C-alpha positions in Angstrom: 219.2 -22.1 1.0 220.1 -20.0 4.0 223.3 -18.0 4.0 226.1 -18.8 6.3 226.0 -17.4 9.8 228.2 -14.2 9.8 229.4 -15.2 13.3 231.1 -18.2 11.6 233.3 -15.8 9.7 234.2 -13.9 12.9 235.3 -17.2 14.6 237.4 -18.3 11.6 239.1 -14.9 11.4 240.0 -14.9 15.1 241.1 -18.6 15.1 243.3 -18.1 12.0 244.9 -14.9 13.5 245.7 -16.8 16.8 247.1 -19.7 14.8 249.4 -17.5 12.9 250.5 -15.7 16.1 251.3 -19.0 17.8 253.2 -20.6 14.9 254.9 -17.6 13.2 254.6 -14.5 15.4 252.8 -11.2 14.8 254.8 -10.3 11.6 253.0 -13.2 9.9 249.6 -11.7 10.6 248.3 -9.7 7.7 244.8 -9.3 6.2 246.0 -11.4 3.3 247.4 -14.2 5.4 244.3 -14.3 7.6 242.1 -14.4 4.5 244.1 -17.2 3.0 244.1 -19.4 6.2 240.5 -18.7 7.2 238.9 -18.7 3.8 237.2 -15.4 4.6 237.4 -12.8 1.8 239.6 -9.8 2.5 236.7 -7.5 1.9 234.8 -9.2 4.7 237.7 -8.8 7.0 238.1 -5.2 6.2 234.5 -4.6 7.0 235.2 -5.8 10.5 238.7 -4.6 11.1 240.3 -1.4 9.9 243.8 -2.9 9.7 246.1 -5.7 11.0 246.6 -3.9 14.3 242.9 -3.9 14.9 242.8 -7.6 13.9 245.6 -8.5 16.3 244.0 -6.5 19.2 240.6 -8.2 18.6 242.2 -11.7 18.5 244.1 -11.2 21.7 241.1 -9.7 23.5 238.9 -12.6 22.4 241.4 -15.1 23.8 241.9 -13.4 27.2 238.6 -13.1 28.9 238.4 -12.2 32.5 239.0 -15.0 35.0 236.5 -15.7 37.8 238.1 -17.5 40.7 236.4 -20.7 41.8 235.1 -20.8 45.4 235.6 -23.4 48.1 239.1 -24.4 47.1 242.2 -24.3 49.3 244.9 -21.8 48.5 247.1 -24.5 46.9 244.2 -25.8 44.7 243.2 -22.3 43.7 246.8 -21.5 42.7 246.9 -24.8 40.8 243.7 -23.8 39.0 245.1 -20.4 38.1 248.2 -22.0 36.6 245.8 -24.0 34.5 244.3 -20.8 33.2 247.7 -19.4 32.5 248.5 -22.6 30.6 245.4 -22.1 28.4 246.4 -18.5 27.6 249.9 -19.5 26.7 248.6 -22.3 24.4 245.9 -20.1 22.8 248.0 -17.0 22.3 251.7 -17.2 22.9 253.3 -20.2 21.2 256.9 -20.1 20.0 256.2 -17.5 17.3 255.0 -14.9 19.7 257.7 -15.6 22.3 260.3 -15.1 19.6 258.8 -11.8 18.5 258.7 -10.6 22.1 262.3 -11.5 22.8 263.7 -9.7 19.7 261.0 -7.0 19.9 260.1 -7.7 16.3 256.8 -5.8 16.4 257.1 -3.1 19.0 253.4 -1.9 19.0 252.2 -5.5 19.3 254.7 -6.4 21.9 253.6 -3.4 24.1 250.0 -4.3 23.5 250.6 -7.9 24.6 252.5 -6.8 27.7 249.7 -4.4 28.6 247.2 -7.3 28.2 249.3 -9.5 30.5 249.5 -6.9 33.2 245.8 -6.2 33.0 244.8 -9.9 33.0 247.2 -10.9 35.8 245.6 -8.6 38.4 243.3 -11.5 39.5 246.3 -13.6 40.4 248.0 -10.6 42.2 244.9 -9.8 44.2 244.4 -13.5 45.1 248.0 -13.8 46.4 247.7 -10.5 48.4 244.5 -11.8 50.0 246.2 -15.1 51.0 249.2 -13.3 52.4 246.8 -11.1 54.5 245.0 -14.3 55.7 248.3 -15.9 56.7 248.1 -18.8 54.2 251.2 -17.4 52.4 254.3 -15.9 53.8 254.3 -12.4 55.1 256.3 -10.0 53.0 255.9 -12.1 49.9 256.6 -10.1 46.7 253.4 -11.2 45.0 254.2 -9.4 41.7 257.5 -11.2 41.5 255.8 -14.5 42.2 253.4 -13.8 39.3 256.4 -13.2 37.1 257.9 -16.5 38.1 254.7 -18.4 37.5 254.0 -16.9 34.1 257.7 -17.0 33.1 257.8 -20.7 33.8 254.9 -21.2 31.4 256.6 -19.2 28.7 259.9 -21.1 29.4 258.1 -24.3 28.6 257.1 -23.0 25.2 260.7 -21.9 24.5 261.9 -25.4 25.3 259.4 -26.8 22.9 257.2 -28.3 25.6 253.6 -27.6 26.5 252.9 -26.2 30.0 250.6 -29.2 30.9 249.1 -30.6 34.1 252.5 -32.2 35.0 254.2 -28.8 34.7 251.7 -27.2 37.1 252.2 -30.0 39.7 256.0 -29.9 39.5 256.1 -26.1 39.6 253.9 -25.9 42.8 255.8 -28.7 44.4 259.0 -26.7 43.9 257.7 -23.3 44.9 255.2 -24.1 47.7 257.8 -24.3 50.5 259.0 -20.8 49.6 255.5 -19.4 49.4 254.2 -20.6 52.7 255.0 -19.6 56.3 256.7 -21.8 58.8 259.9 -23.7 59.0 259.9 -24.5 55.3 260.1 -20.8 54.4 263.5 -19.6 53.2 265.5 -18.3 56.1 268.3 -15.8 56.3 271.5 -17.7 56.3 273.1 -17.9 59.7 276.6 -16.3 59.5 279.3 -18.7 60.4 281.3 -17.7 63.4 284.3 -15.7 62.5 287.6 -17.5 63.3 290.1 -15.6 65.3 293.6 -16.0 64.1 296.0 -17.3 66.6 298.7 -14.9 67.5 302.0 -15.7 65.9 304.3 -17.8 68.0 307.7 -16.3 68.8 310.4 -18.3 67.3 313.1 -19.6 69.6 316.4 -17.8 69.2 319.0 -19.7 67.4 321.8 -21.1 69.5 
């Protein structure tokens, strides 16, 4: 009888770590808890990962592969596709447990590691938006990093509200933001100041008789 493929243990370790992260946050991830949920012996886990920090880092890295943009799509459709990729990341990694840990900074080293990962992995979206601004598809002067924060923040907000950032979410979000992202009459304009009213001079009262 052949032994079990050692890669199966790696998959179970990573999947169990991500499940604990999503549901209960980083504080729930220990070698003991991962061993219990994955069915992989602690000695096997320690042979692969030095400690829980290494385990967390490996799980996050495994779930956040580089994104290769599709070709031949419009700016709108590419942005919609990128939102789908962000949705997958939120569903695979974040979850309510991790969001709660970030908000209260429950595990500072992990929080910083996750923030660094988000910054590194969002460079594809930033570069795409900058390219589309230069091409004239998006509004000149657009703060693309702020736009990325809005897009990702919306996905996290869905999780906080107990909802999944699904296909409907991506459609509704782009429908809302598209007029503000694109050039033309639908772009936000500086408000026109209303003409200042000039007060009428006070009327002299008639002398009493």
